DRENNUSE-191893 format. One line per 5 residues: number of its first residue (from 1); for each residue x, y, z of N, C-alpha, C, O. Coordinates in steps of 0.1 Angstrom, whole numbers, m for minus. Each point is the difference from the previous one (the first is absolute). Layout:
<fidos>
NUM> X,Y,Z,X,Y,Z,X,Y,Z,X,Y,Z; ... .
</fidos>
This chain:
<fidos>
1> 407,m691,m295,2,m2,m14,15,1,m3,7,7,8; m2,m14,m18,14,0,m4,3,12,m9,12,2,m3; m21,6,0,2,10,m10,m4,14,6,m6,1,10; 11,9,m18,m3,14,4,m6,7,m13,2,m5,m11; m10,15,13,m6,7,m11,12,5,m9,m2,0,m13 .
6> 13,4,19,11,6,m8,7,m11,m9,8,4,m8; m11,m17,10,5,m10,m8,m6,0,m14,5,m7,m9; m16,15,7,m7,0,m12,0,14,m6,4,9,7; m6,m8,m20,0,13,m6,m9,10,7,m10,m4,6; 13,17,m7,m7,11,7,m15,0,m3,m8,4,8 .
11> 5,m7,m21,m14,1,m4,m7,m13,0,m11,m2,m6; 17,m8,12,m6,m14,1,m12,1,9,0,5,11; m11,m11,m16,m13,0,7,m2,m13,8,1,m11,m5; m3,13,18,m4,m11,9,m15,1,2,m5,11,4; m2,m22,m6,m15,1,1,m5,m13,6,7,m9,3 .
16> m20,10,0,m7,m12,4,m13,0,m8,m4,10,m6; m3,m22,6,m11,m2,m9,m12,m7,6,2,m7,10; m13,10,m16,m13,m7,4,m8,m2,m13,4,4,m11; m16,m10,12,m9,1,m11,m14,2,5,m4,m3,12; m5,8,m20,m13,5,4,m8,m11,7,m5,2,11 .
21> 2,m13,m18,m9,m10,5,6,m7,13,m8,m4,8; 21,4,m7,6,m6,11,m1,8,13,2,m6,11; m4,19,m12,0,8,12,m12,10,2,m3,3,11; m3,1,m22,m9,11,1,m13,m3,8,m4,8,8; m2,m19,m11,m13,m3,4,m10,2,m11,m5,11,m2 .
26> 3,m21,m6,m7,1,m12,m15,3,2,m7,4,m10; 2,m6,22,m14,2,3,m3,15,2,m12,4,2; 22,4,m1,m2,14,3,0,9,m13,6,m4,m10; m12,16,11,2,10,m10,m6,m2,m13,4,6,m10; m14,m15,9,m7,m2,m13,7,m8,m10,m4,1,m12 .
31> 14,m9,16,7,m9,m10,m10,m10,m5,m8,m5,7; 9,2,m20,m8,m11,m6,5,m14,3,12,m1,4; m20,m9,m6,6,m14,2,11,m3,m10,m1,4,m12; 11,m11,17,11,m4,m9,2,m15,0,m7,m7,8; 15,2,m17,2,m14,m2,5,m7,13,m2,m12,2 .
36> 9,19,7,5,m6,12,m11,m2,10,1,m9,8; m11,18,m8,m12,m2,8,m7,m14,m3,m3,m8,9; 2,6,m22,m7,m12,m5,9,m13,3,m5,m10,4; 18,12,m7,9,m11,2,1,m4,15,m1,m12,3; 1,21,6,1,m2,14,m13,m6,5,0,m8,10 .
41> m11,11,m16,m13,m5,5,m3,m14,m5,m10,m6,4; 19,0,m12,m1,m13,m5,8,m10,9,12,1,0; m19,m10,6,7,m9,10,12,m7,m7,m1,m5,m12; 12,4,19,12,m7,m4,11,9,m7,11,m4,m2; m15,16,m1,9,9,m7,10,8,10,12,1,m3 .
46> m17,3,14,7,9,9,0,m6,14,m11,m5,4; 22,5,3,0,m4,14,m12,6,8,m1,12,1; m7,m20,5,m11,4,8,m10,9,m7,m8,8,6; 9,m8,m20,m9,9,m8,2,15,4,m9,8,m1; 21,m5,5,3,14,4,0,9,m12,4,m4,m11 .
51> m7,17,12,m1,9,m11,6,13,4,4,2,11; m5,8,m20,5,13,2,m10,11,4,2,11,m2; m13,m16,7,m11,10,3,4,10,10,m4,12,m2; 12,m15,12,5,9,10,15,1,m1,6,11,0; 1,m22,m2,14,m1,m1,7,8,12,m3,m3,11 .
56> 11,13,m14,7,8,10,m8,13,3,5,8,8; m16,m6,m15,m8,12,1,9,13,m3,m2,10,7; 10,m12,m16,9,12,m4,m9,11,m6,4,12,0; m16,m15,m5,m9,10,m5,m2,11,10,m1,12,m3; 0,m16,16,m3,9,10,13,4,8,0,10,7 .
61> 10,m18,m8,12,1,9,12,5,m8,12,m2,5; m14,6,m17,12,3,m9,9,11,5,12,m1,m2; m17,10,10,9,11,5,10,m6,10,12,3,m1; m17,m11,10,9,m6,10,10,m10,m7,11,m1,4; m16,m6,m15,9,m9,m7,11,8,m7,12,m4,0 .
66> m15,15,m6,10,9,m7,9,6,11,12,3,m3; m17,m1,15,9,5,10,11,m10,3,12,3,3; m15,m16,m4,9,m11,2,11,0,m11,12,m2,3; m17,5,m15,10,0,m12,9,12,3,12,m2,m2; m17,14,5,8,11,2,10,m1,12,11,4,m1 .
71> m16,m10,12,8,m2,12,12,m9,m3,10,1,7; m12,m10,m16,11,m10,m3,11,7,m8,11,m6,m2; m14,18,m3,10,7,m9,0,m5,m14,9,3,m8; m20,m10,4,m1,m5,m14,m3,12,m9,m7,9,3; 12,m10,m15,m1,11,m10,m13,m1,m8,m5,10,m4 .
76> 0,m22,2,m12,m2,m9,m9,m11,5,4,m8,9; m16,8,m14,m10,m10,4,m7,m5,m12,m6,8,m8; 8,m21,5,m7,m6,m12,m13,m5,5,m1,m9,8; m10,14,m14,m13,m4,2,m7,m3,m13,5,3,m10; m17,m10,11,m7,m2,m12,m14,6,1,m6,1,10 .
81> 1,2,m22,m14,5,m1,m9,m12,m4,3,m8,m8; m15,8,14,m10,m11,m2,m9,4,m12,m7,9,1; 8,m17,m11,m9,2,m12,m14,0,4,m8,8,m4; 4,m18,13,m14,m2,4,m4,11,9,m12,3,2; 21,4,5,m3,11,9,m3,13,m9,m10,7,3 .
86> 18,m5,m13,m1,11,m9,m12,m1,m10,m7,9,m2; 6,m21,m4,m10,m3,m10,m7,m13,5,3,m10,m4; m14,12,12,m6,m12,6,m5,m10,m11,m1,m12,3; m3,16,m15,m4,m9,m11,11,m2,m9,m2,m7,m10; 14,12,13,12,m2,m9,1,10,m11,11,3,m4 .
91> m23,2,m1,0,11,m10,m11,9,5,m7,m2,10; 5,13,m18,m11,9,3,3,10,11,11,5,1; m21,m1,6,1,11,10,9,m4,11,m2,m10,6; 12,19,m2,8,m3,11,m7,2,13,m10,8,1; 15,m14,10,m4,1,13,8,12,6,12,m2,3 .
96> m19,13,0,8,12,4,6,m3,14,10,6,3; m17,m14,5,6,m3,13,14,m7,m1,9,3,7; m8,m11,m17,12,m7,m3,11,9,m5,11,0,5; m14,9,m14,10,9,m5,4,10,11,11,4,1; m21,0,7,3,9,12,10,m7,9,9,7,6 .
101> m11,m20,m3,9,m7,9,15,1,m5,9,3,7; m7,m6,m20,14,0,m6,5,14,0,12,3,1; m21,7,m3,4,14,1,6,3,14,10,6,1; m18,m10,9,4,3,14,13,m8,3,9,6,6; m8,m18,m11,12,m8,3,13,6,m6,10,1,7 .
106> m11,3,m19,12,6,m7,3,14,7,12,3,2; m22,5,1,3,12,7,7,m3,14,8,8,4; m13,m18,3,6,m3,13,14,m5,m1,8,3,9; m4,m9,m20,14,m4,m3,8,13,m2,11,2,6; m16,7,m14,7,12,m3,2,8,13,11,6,2 .
111> m21,m6,6,1,8,13,11,m6,9,6,8,8; m2,m20,m10,10,m7,8,13,m1,m7,10,m6,5; m9,12,m17,13,m1,m8,3,m14,m5,11,m3,m3; m22,m5,1,1,m13,m6,m3,0,m14,m11,5,m4; 19,m11,m5,m2,0,m14,m10,m11,m3,2,m12,4 .
116> m14,15,m11,m10,m10,m3,5,m9,m12,3,6,m11; m2,m19,13,2,m9,m11,m13,m8,m3,m3,m9,8; m4,13,m18,m13,m6,m3,1,m12,m9,8,m1,m9; m15,m10,12,m3,m11,m8,m14,0,m3,m9,m1,9; 5,1,m22,m14,1,m4,m8,m12,4,m12,1,4 .
121> 18,m13,m6,m8,m12,1,8,m11,8,11,m3,m3; m17,m1,14,6,m11,8,m11,m11,3,m3,m3,11; m3,m2,m22,m8,m12,0,m15,0,3,m7,m10,m1; 2,22,5,m14,0,5,m9,4,m12,m6,11,0; 6,m19,m11,m8,3,m12,m15,1,4,m5,m9,7 .
126> m2,20,m11,m14,1,2,m8,m13,m5,3,m4,m11; m12,m1,20,m7,m12,m4,m8,2,m13,m1,m10,m8; m4,22,6,m7,2,m13,8,m2,m12,m5,m5,m10; 18,7,11,9,m2,m11,4,m15,m1,2,m6,m11; m1,0,22,3,m15,1,m12,m7,m7,2,m10,m7 .
131> m14,15,9,m12,m6,m6,0,2,m15,m7,m8,m7; 15,17,2,1,2,m15,13,m6,m5,4,3,m11; 2,m12,19,12,m8,m5,13,5,6,10,m7,m1; m10,19,8,12,4,7,12,1,m9,0,5,m11; 11,m11,16,13,0,m7,0,m9,m13,9,1,m7 .
136> m19,m9,5,m1,m8,m12,m6,8,m12,0,m5,m11; m6,17,14,m7,8,m10,9,11,m4,5,8,8; m2,m7,m21,9,10,m5,m5,14,3,8,9,1; m21,m7,1,m5,13,3,6,6,13,m1,12,3; 6,m21,5,6,5,13,11,10,m2,2,8,9 .
141> 5,m8,m20,10,10,m2,m6,14,0,6,9,6; m17,m8,m13,m7,13,0,m6,4,13,0,11,5; m6,m21,2,m6,2,13,11,6,10,m2,9,7; 13,m16,m8,11,4,10,6,14,m4,3,7,9; m2,m4,m22,5,13,m3,m10,11,5,5,10,4 .
146> m18,m13,m5,m10,10,5,1,1,15,m1,11,5; 4,m22,2,1,1,14,13,8,4,m1,9,9; 12,m11,m17,12,8,2,m3,15,m1,5,8,8; m12,m5,m19,m3,14,m2,m9,6,11,2,11,5; m11,m19,0,m9,5,11,7,2,13,m1,11,6 .
151> 9,m20,m2,7,1,13,11,10,m1,3,8,10; 5,m9,m20,11,9,m2,m4,15,m3,8,9,2; m20,m8,m8,m5,13,m1,m2,8,13,m1,12,0; m1,m20,10,m2,6,14,13,1,7,3,11,7; 6,m21,m7,12,1,8,13,0,m7,11,2,6 .
156> m11,m3,m20,12,m1,m7,9,12,1,12,m1,m2; m17,13,5,8,12,2,9,0,12,9,8,1; m12,m17,9,8,0,12,7,m14,3,6,m1,10; m7,m8,m20,6,m13,2,15,1,m5,2,5,m11; 7,m11,19,14,1,m4,3,m10,m12,7,4,m9 .
161> m12,m16,10,2,m10,m11,m12,m9,0,m7,m2,10; 4,m4,m22,m12,m8,m1,3,m13,m8,7,0,m10; m11,m11,16,0,m13,m7,m14,m4,m4,m10,5,5; 9,m13,m15,m13,m4,m6,m5,m11,8,m10,1,8; 15,m13,m9,m6,m13,5,11,m7,8,11,m3,m4 .
166> m15,0,16,10,m7,9,0,m15,m3,m10,m7,m1; 22,2,m2,3,m14,m2,m9,m7,m10,m9,m8,3; 11,11,m16,m9,m6,m10,0,m15,m1,m10,m6,m4; 21,0,9,0,m15,1,m11,m5,9,m7,m10,m3; 5,17,14,m10,m4,10,m14,3,m6,m9,m8,1 .
171> 7,20,m8,m12,3,m6,m5,m11,m10,m12,m3,m1; 22,m2,m7,m3,m8,m11,2,m15,4,m10,m8,0; 22,4,2,3,m15,1,m5,m6,14,m7,m10,0; 11,17,11,m4,m5,13,m15,m1,1,m5,m9,7; m2,18,m13,m15,1,2,m8,m7,m11,m12,m3,2 .
176> 18,1,m14,m8,m6,m11,5,m14,m4,m7,m7,m7; 19,4,11,6,m14,m3,1,m8,12,m4,m12,0; 9,17,11,2,m7,12,m12,0,9,m2,m8,9; m6,19,m10,m13,1,7,1,4,15,m9,m1,7; 21,6,m3,2,3,14,m5,13,4,m3,2,12 .
181> 1,7,m21,m5,14,3,m12,2,m9,m3,m7,m10; m5,17,14,m12,4,m8,4,3,m14,9,7,m2; m17,m12,m8,m13,m6,1,0,m15,3,m10,m7,m1; 22,1,3,1,m14,3,m2,m10,m11,m5,m11,2; 9,15,m14,m1,m9,m12,12,m9,m1,11,3,4 .
186> m13,m15,m10,11,m9,m4,m3,m3,m15,m5,m11,m3; 9,20,m6,m4,m1,m14,11,7,m8,2,12,1; 5,m21,m9,12,5,m7,m4,11,m10,8,9,m3; m20,m10,m3,m4,10,m10,m3,13,7,5,11,m5; m12,m11,16,m2,12,8,13,6,4,2,12,0 .
191> 8,m20,4,13,4,5,7,7,m11,6,11,2; m5,m17,m14,7,6,m11,m5,13,m3,8,10,m3; m21,m8,2,m6,12,m3,2,11,11,3,11,m3; m4,m15,15,3,9,11,15,4,m1,3,12,3; 6,m21,m6,14,3,m1,3,11,m10,8,9,2 .
196> m16,m9,m13,2,10,m10,m8,13,3,5,11,m1; m17,m13,6,m9,12,2,5,9,11,m2,12,0; 9,m18,10,5,8,11,11,9,m5,1,11,5; 6,m15,m14,11,8,m6,m7,11,m10,5,11,0; m15,m15,m7,m7,9,m9,m6,11,9,0,12,m4 .
201> m6,m16,15,m6,10,9,10,9,5,m2,13,1; 13,m18,4,11,8,4,4,11,m10,1,12,3; 2,m17,m15,4,10,m10,m10,10,m4,3,12,m2; m16,m16,2,m11,9,m2,m1,11,10,m3,11,m3; 5,m15,16,0,10,11,12,9,m1,m2,12,3 .
206> 13,m17,m6,12,9,m2,m3,10,m11,3,12,2; m8,m16,m13,m4,9,m11,m10,11,5,2,12,m3; m12,m17,11,m10,10,5,6,10,9,m3,12,0; 12,m17,9,6,10,10,10,9,m7,2,12,4; 5,m17,m14,9,9,m8,m8,11,m7,4,12,0 .
211> m16,m16,m5,m8,10,m7,m5,11,10,m4,11,m4; 4,m15,17,m4,10,11,11,9,4,m1,9,8; 13,m12,m13,12,7,3,7,m5,13,9,7,5; m12,m19,m1,6,m6,12,13,m6,m4,3,m5,m11; 6,4,21,14,m6,m2,3,m8,12,m8,m2,10 .
216> 21,m3,m10,5,m10,10,m10,m12,1,m4,m3,11; 2,m3,m22,m9,m11,m1,8,m13,m2,9,m1,m8; m14,m10,15,8,m13,m1,m9,m12,1,m13,1,0; 19,m12,0,m6,m13,1,7,m7,12,11,2,3; m19,m12,3,5,m8,11,m1,m14,m3,m11,m5,m1 .
221> 22,m3,0,0,m14,m2,5,m8,12,9,5,7; m15,m16,m5,5,m8,11,8,m12,m5,m3,m5,m11; 12,0,19,10,m10,m5,2,m10,11,0,3,12; 2,m15,m16,5,m11,9,12,m7,m6,m1,m4,m12; 12,3,19,12,m6,m5,m3,m15,m2,m3,m7,10 .
226> 4,2,m22,m3,m14,m3,12,m8,m3,7,4,m9; m5,m15,16,12,m9,m3,m6,m14,m2,m10,m4,6; 17,m4,m15,m4,m14,m1,2,m7,13,10,2,7; m19,m11,m4,0,m7,13,11,m11,0,4,m5,10; 1,1,m22,10,m10,m2,7,3,m13,m3,9,m7 .
231> 13,m17,4,8,2,m12,m5,m7,m13,6,0,m10; m18,m5,11,m6,m7,m12,m3,10,m11,m4,12,3; 4,m16,m15,m4,8,m11,m14,4,1,m4,11,m4; m5,m20,9,m14,4,2,m2,11,10,m8,9,m3; 15,m9,14,m2,10,10,6,13,m5,m6,11,3 .
236> 17,m11,m11,5,12,m5,m10,6,m10,m2,13,0; m4,m21,m8,m11,5,m9,m12,6,7,m5,10,m4; 2,m17,15,m12,5,8,3,14,6,m8,9,0; 21,m7,5,4,12,6,0,11,m11,m3,12,3; 7,m15,m15,0,9,m11,m14,5,m3,m2,12,m3 .
241> m7,m22,3,m14,4,m3,m5,9,11,m7,10,m3; 10,m13,16,m5,8,11,5,14,m1,m7,10,2; 20,m9,m5,6,13,m2,m6,8,m11,m2,12,1; m1,m19,m12,m6,7,m11,m14,6,3,m3,11,m4; m5,m19,11,m13,4,4,0,11,11,m6,10,m1 .
246> 14,m12,11,0,9,12,9,12,m2,m4,11,3; 17,m13,m7,10,10,1,3,7,m13,7,11,0; m11,m17,m11,4,6,m13,m12,6,m8,2,9,m8; m14,m15,9,m11,3,m8,m3,15,0,m1,7,m10; 0,m1,22,m4,14,1,11,10,m3,m2,9,m7 .
251> 14,m12,12,11,9,m4,3,m1,m15,2,11,m6; m3,m23,0,2,m1,m14,m11,8,m8,3,6,m10; m16,m7,15,m10,7,m7,1,15,1,m1,7,m10; 5,m2,22,1,14,3,12,6,m8,m1,11,m5; 12,m18,5,12,6,m5,5,m6,m13,8,6,m8 .
256> m11,m18,5,4,m7,m12,m11,m1,m11,3,m4,m11; m15,7,15,m11,m1,m9,m2,m14,m6,m2,m1,m12; 4,m9,20,m1,m14,m4,m2,m8,12,2,5,11; m7,m17,m12,m1,m10,11,10,m11,m2,4,m4,m11; 1,m2,22,11,m10,m1,m6,m13,m6,m11,m4,3 .
261> 19,m2,m11,m4,m12,m7,m4,m12,9,m10,m7,m3; 17,6,15,m3,m11,9,m14,1,6,m6,m9,4; 1,22,m3,m14,2,5,m10,m1,m12,m11,m5,2; 14,10,m14,m9,m1,m11,m2,m14,m4,m11,m3,m6; 20,m6,9,m2,m14,m3,m14,m5,5,m6,m8,m7 .
266> 3,12,19,m13,m5,6,m11,11,m2,m12,m4,0; 15,16,0,m10,11,0,m5,5,m13,m11,5,m2; 20,m6,m8,m4,6,m13,m13,m5,m6,m7,8,m6; 4,m21,7,m13,m4,m6,m12,6,6,m11,0,m5; 13,6,17,m11,5,8,m1,15,0,m9,6,6 .
271> 19,1,m12,1,14,0,m11,6,m10,m4,m7,m9; m1,19,12,m10,6,m9,5,3,m14,12,2,m1; m20,m3,m9,4,3,m13,6,14,m1,m5,10,6; 16,m9,m14,6,13,m2,9,5,12,3,12,1; 0,m21,8,7,4,12,14,7,m3,5,9,7 .
276> 1,m14,m19,13,6,m3,m1,14,m4,11,7,1; m23,m2,m4,m1,14,m4,m1,10,12,m1,12,m3; 1,m17,15,m3,9,11,13,5,7,m1,7,10; 13,m11,m15,12,3,7,3,15,0,8,5,8; m13,2,m18,3,14,m1,m7,7,12,6,10,5 .
281> m17,m15,0,m6,5,12,6,m5,12,3,7,9; m1,m21,m8,6,m6,11,14,6,4,3,2,11; 5,1,m22,13,5,2,1,15,1,11,5,m3; m21,2,7,0,14,2,12,4,9,2,m7,11; 6,17,m14,12,3,8,m4,3,15,m10,6,3 .
286> 19,m11,5,m2,1,15,11,9,6,11,1,m6; m14,5,17,10,9,7,7,m8,11,11,4,4; m16,m16,m1,7,m8,10,m7,m14,0,m11,m2,m5; 18,m8,11,m5,m13,1,1,m5,15,11,2,6; m21,m8,m1,0,m5,14,2,m15,0,m5,m7,m8 .
291> 13,3,18,3,m14,2,m5,m4,14,4,6,10; m14,m16,m9,m4,m6,12,6,m13,1,0,m8,m9; 6,5,21,7,m12,2,m1,m5,14,2,8,10; m4,m21,m8,m1,m6,13,8,m13,2,6,m2,10; m5,m7,m21,4,m14,3,5,m6,m13,0,5,m10 .
296> 5,m18,12,4,m8,m11,m9,m13,1,m5,m3,10; 4,m4,m22,m7,m13,0,9,m10,m8,7,3,m9; m8,m15,14,7,m11,m7,m11,m7,m9,m11,m3,5; 14,1,m17,m9,m5,m10,4,m13,m6,11,m2,m4; m20,m7,3,2,m13,m5,m10,m3,m11,m10,6,m2 .
301> 13,m16,m6,m9,m5,m11,m12,m7,6,1,m7,10; m12,9,m16,m12,m8,3,m7,m5,m12,m2,8,m10; m1,m21,9,m6,m6,m11,m14,6,m2,m6,5,10; 1,m5,m22,m14,5,m3,0,11,m10,9,1,m9; m18,9,11,m2,11,m9,11,11,2,5,1,12 .
306> m3,7,m22,9,11,1,m6,9,11,m12,2,1; 20,4,8,15,3,m1,9,m11,6,12,2,0; m18,m14,4,8,m11,4,10,4,11,12,m3,m1; m16,9,11,9,4,11,m7,0,14,m13,0,0; 21,m1,10,m6,0,14,11,6,9,12,0,m3 .
311> m16,6,14,9,5,10,4,m11,9,m8,m8,4; 21,9,0,5,m10,10,5,7,12,6,11,m1; m9,m16,13,4,7,12,15,1,1,8,m9,m3; m3,21,6,14,3,1,6,m1,14,m7,0,9; 21,1,m8,6,m2,13,3,12,8,4,0,11 .
316> m6,12,m17,4,13,6,m10,3,11,m11,m4,0; 15,13,10,m9,5,10,m12,7,m7,1,6,m11; m13,m7,17,m12,5,m6,m7,10,9,1,0,12; m9,8,m19,m9,10,7,m13,m7,4,m2,m12,m2; m6,20,9,m13,m5,4,m9,m5,m12,m9,m7,2 .
321> 12,12,m14,m7,m4,m12,5,m13,m5,m6,m6,m9; 17,0,15,6,m12,m5,9,4,m12,4,m10,m8; 0,22,6,9,4,m11,14,0,5,4,5,10; 5,m11,m19,14,0,3,6,15,0,m4,8,m8; 13,m6,17,7,13,1,13,m1,m9,9,m7,4 .
326> m9,14,m15,11,0,m9,3,14,m5,m4,3,m11; 12,4,18,3,14,m3,6,2,m14,m2,10,m7; 11,m19,3,7,1,m13,m10,1,m11,3,5,m11; m15,m10,13,m10,1,m11,m4,15,m3,m2,3,m12; 2,5,22,m2,14,m2,10,7,m9,m3,7,m10 .
331> 16,m10,12,10,5,m8,m1,m5,m14,2,7,m10; m6,m20,8,m2,m6,m13,m11,8,m8,2,3,m12; m13,0,19,m11,7,m7,3,14,m3,m6,6,m9; 14,1,18,4,13,m4,9,0,m12,m2,9,m9; 10,m19,8,8,m1,m13,m8,m4,m12,2,6,m11 .
336> m12,m15,14,m9,m3,m11,m8,12,m5,m1,2,m12; m5,5,21,m7,12,m4,8,10,m8,m4,5,m10; 16,m3,15,9,9,m8,3,m6,m14,2,8,m9; m1,m21,8,3,m6,m13,m11,3,m10,2,1,m12; m14,m1,17,m12,3,m9,m2,15,m1,m3,5,m11 .
341> 4,2,21,m4,14,1,10,10,m4,m3,12,m2; 16,m16,0,10,9,m4,3,11,10,3,m3,12; m5,15,m16,3,12,9,m12,4,9,1,9,8; m12,m17,m9,m12,4,8,3,m3,15,5,m10,3; m7,20,5,2,m2,14,m8,m11,6,m11,m3,m4 .
346> 16,m3,15,m6,m12,6,m3,3,15,8,7,6; m20,m11,m2,m3,1,15,m3,m14,5,m7,m8,m7; 11,5,19,m5,m12,7,m13,5,6,m1,8,9; m10,m13,m15,m14,5,4,m6,m9,10,m10,5,6; 15,m17,m3,m4,m8,11,11,m10,4,6,m6,m9 .
351> m4,5,22,9,m10,5,m3,m1,15,m1,11,7; 0,m22,m1,m3,m2,14,m3,m14,3,0,m9,m9; m4,6,22,m3,m14,4,m11,0,10,m3,9,7; m4,m20,m8,m11,m3,10,7,m8,12,8,m8,m2; m12,12,14,5,m6,12,m11,1,10,m6,10,1 .
356> 5,m20,8,m11,0,10,3,9,12,2,m5,11; m1,18,m14,5,9,10,m11,3,11,m12,m1,m3; 17,4,15,m9,4,11,6,13,5,12,2,0; m21,8,4,5,13,6,10,m3,11,m2,m8,9; 12,16,m9,10,m1,11,10,m11,m1,8,m1,9 .
361> m9,m7,m19,9,m12,m1,10,4,m11,m1,8,m8; 13,m15,9,11,2,m9,m5,m2,m15,m9,m9,m2; 15,17,m7,m4,m1,m14,12,m2,m8,1,6,m11; 9,m14,16,13,m1,m7,m2,m6,m14,8,4,m9; m17,m13,7,m1,m7,m13,m3,10,m11,6,0,m11 .
366> m15,10,13,m3,10,m10,12,9,m2,3,4,m11; 3,0,22,12,9,m1,11,m7,m8,6,6,m8; m4,m19,11,11,m7,m8,m4,m1,m15,8,2,m8; m21,m4,6,m5,m1,m14,3,14,m7,5,0,m11; m9,11,17,2,13,m6,15,3,m2,4,5,m10 .
371> 4,m8,20,14,2,m1,6,m7,m12,8,6,m8; m11,m19,7,6,m8,m11,m4,6,m14,8,0,m9; m21,3,8,m5,5,m13,5,14,m3,3,3,m12; m2,6,22,6,13,m2,15,m1,m4,5,8,m8; 2,m19,13,14,m2,m4,1,m3,m15,9,4,m7 .
376> m19,m11,1,0,m3,m14,m4,12,m8,5,2,m11; m13,7,16,m2,13,m7,12,8,0,4,6,m11; 4,m6,22,13,8,m1,9,m6,m10,8,7,m6; m8,m21,5,9,m6,m9,m4,3,m15,8,3,m8; m21,m2,6,m5,4,m13,4,14,m4,5,3,m11 .
381> m6,6,21,5,14,m2,15,0,m3,4,8,m9; 4,m16,17,14,0,m3,3,m6,m14,11,4,m6; m20,m12,1,2,m6,m13,m4,10,m11,1,m3,m12; m6,15,16,m4,10,m10,m15,m1,m4,m4,7,m10; m4,m15,16,m14,m1,m3,m7,12,6,2,3,12 .
386> m11,3,m19,m6,13,4,m13,m3,8,m11,1,m4; 14,m5,17,m11,m3,9,m3,13,8,9,6,6; m22,m2,m6,m3,13,5,m7,0,14,m2,10,6; m3,m23,m2,m7,0,12,m3,m14,5,2,m10,m8; m6,8,20,m2,m13,7,m13,2,8,m1,9,8 .
391> m8,m19,m10,m13,1,7,m3,m13,8,1,m11,m6; m4,13,18,m2,m11,9,m15,m4,m1,m9,9,2; 6,m21,m4,m14,m5,2,0,m7,13,7,m10,2; m16,15,7,m10,10,m1,1,9,12,6,m3,10; m13,14,m11,m1,9,11,m8,m7,12,5,0,11 .
396> m16,m6,m14,m9,m6,10,m2,m15,m3,0,m5,m11; m1,m3,22,m6,m13,m2,m14,2,m6,m7,9,4; 4,m18,m14,m13,3,m7,m6,m13,m5,4,m11,3; m14,13,m12,m7,m11,m6,9,m6,m11,3,6,m10; 2,m18,13,9,m7,m9,m8,m9,m10,4,m12,m2 .
401> m14,18,m4,m7,m7,m11,m6,m13,4,m7,m1,10; 10,m10,m18,m6,m13,3,5,m5,14,m6,m10,5; 16,16,1,5,m5,13,m6,8,11,4,m1,12; m14,10,m15,m6,7,11,9,9,8,9,6,m6; m11,m6,19,7,9,9,11,m7,8,5,6,10 .
406> m1,m18,m15,10,m7,8,15,4,m2,8,0,9; m5,4,m22,14,2,m3,3,15,2,m6,9,m6; 16,m6,14,3,13,4,13,6,m7,11,m4,4; m13,12,m13,11,7,m8,3,14,6,10,5,m4; m17,0,14,1,14,3,12,4,8,6,m8,8 .
411> m1,20,m10,9,6,9,m7,4,13,6,2,10; m20,m1,m11,m8,4,11,m10,m11,2,m7,m4,m9; 6,m1,22,m9,m10,3,m14,6,1,m2,11,5; m8,m19,m10,m14,4,1,m8,m11,8,1,m12,m4; m7,16,14,m9,m9,7,m14,0,m7,m7,11,0 .
416> 4,m22,m7,m12,1,m8,m13,m1,7,m11,1,m6; 11,m2,20,m12,2,8,m2,15,3,m11,5,m1; 22,1,6,m2,14,4,5,10,m11,m3,12,1; 11,m17,m11,6,8,m10,11,9,5,4,10,m6; 1,m12,18,11,7,6,13,m2,m8,3,m12,m3 .
421> 4,22,1,13,m1,m7,11,1,10,0,8,9; 10,m17,m10,12,0,8,12,m2,m8,2,m11,m6; 7,21,4,12,m2,m7,9,m11,5,1,m2,12; 4,m6,m21,9,m11,3,15,4,1,3,11,m3; 5,m20,8,14,3,1,6,3,m14,9,9,m1 .
426> m14,m15,m9,5,3,m14,m3,14,m4,8,7,m7; m20,m2,11,m4,14,m2,11,9,7,5,10,m6; m3,m13,18,9,9,8,15,m1,m6,7,10,0; m3,m22,m4,13,m1,m6,1,8,m13,10,7,m3; m20,m8,m5,0,8,m13,0,15,3,6,8,m6 .
431> m14,m4,16,m1,14,4,14,5,5,4,11,m4; 3,m19,11,13,4,5,10,1,m12,8,9,m1; m9,m18,m9,8,0,m12,m2,13,m8,9,6,m5; m22,m2,4,m3,11,m8,1,14,7,m1,10,m6; 3,m11,19,1,12,8,12,9,m3,2,11,6 .
</fidos>
């Protein structure tokens, strides 16, 4: 690595991240069916119809996995709690096995001196709630607040920091307008309602956790740097719309208590009645904001219905996901987050790359990626932006949603036949940097 721990502030947190459905093994421990089980069981949705039933079997192997976090010298571990594991029906009586698992997990972090960074929701909506409309149903705000109370009532006393919902754009737009993730809808009305309800649920959970006396609460937004594919007026307008939907809607709702006009142009007719009255809840004060960043997109005009845009293949080097590598985008979004959030501390809560790694083989591509993006974090710090931590996605190769087990983001290689873990060169490089 090109950096040293001493290049960053003394209290700067270095972390790695995972999510429940991607690693735990959803078939274990009494978890209820979730929307990803149904989505993966439907032909055409997921590569080879692969699912998270076993995943990395973190449910049984979490101690060894946390040993890897500790051995790397990382300060914190960002994990998510599974709503369907804790509340198999989404509401009602909790599954004690599920709560016990997160109890053990957090205690195991504490035993290793690892700060737990909890994310309440990372996409595994209980199927019972999906059957009731899921994110299109306003009642989900209350359901989610109740879930937050249930799980944080068990582990909240030992968690260092807590986020509500991972990547609300993915929860709402990617899943309800583009149809790429569960529940796989392509419906602008459903998308508009999900775009609003995901923020209402976030704010409702923040209020519930504040009432419990919990602190260090935040939100995590994902961003893609969007540029016009050409100099035409039409492509510039398309990129503006893309930015409004992807990069501004959630930050503006959280901190500005409004939605951007360029997104309302297409979404306002489909928003639920009285949506303007919800910003007092949506804009509940936060202790920090998380930025997830991976790539940039070139956007061009497309004829037809709003939002009249399409992605165009770009010229930059790409990851295994086909995503362009554009480190300057991270600096841009740290600045953007600061412009919305003011003095609120900022964390990079996900950053990393997929690469077709094999054990024992060079891992320079990921090392180069991390080096370049850490350089932009240092530049943001030099510019006076209050960045408090950097989180590598991901600890383990895992279930990459609709792309199954093909795309490898891990610092640690996982053999999905034997589930053997093998640290990669990028893991060793990071370990050396943090030592």
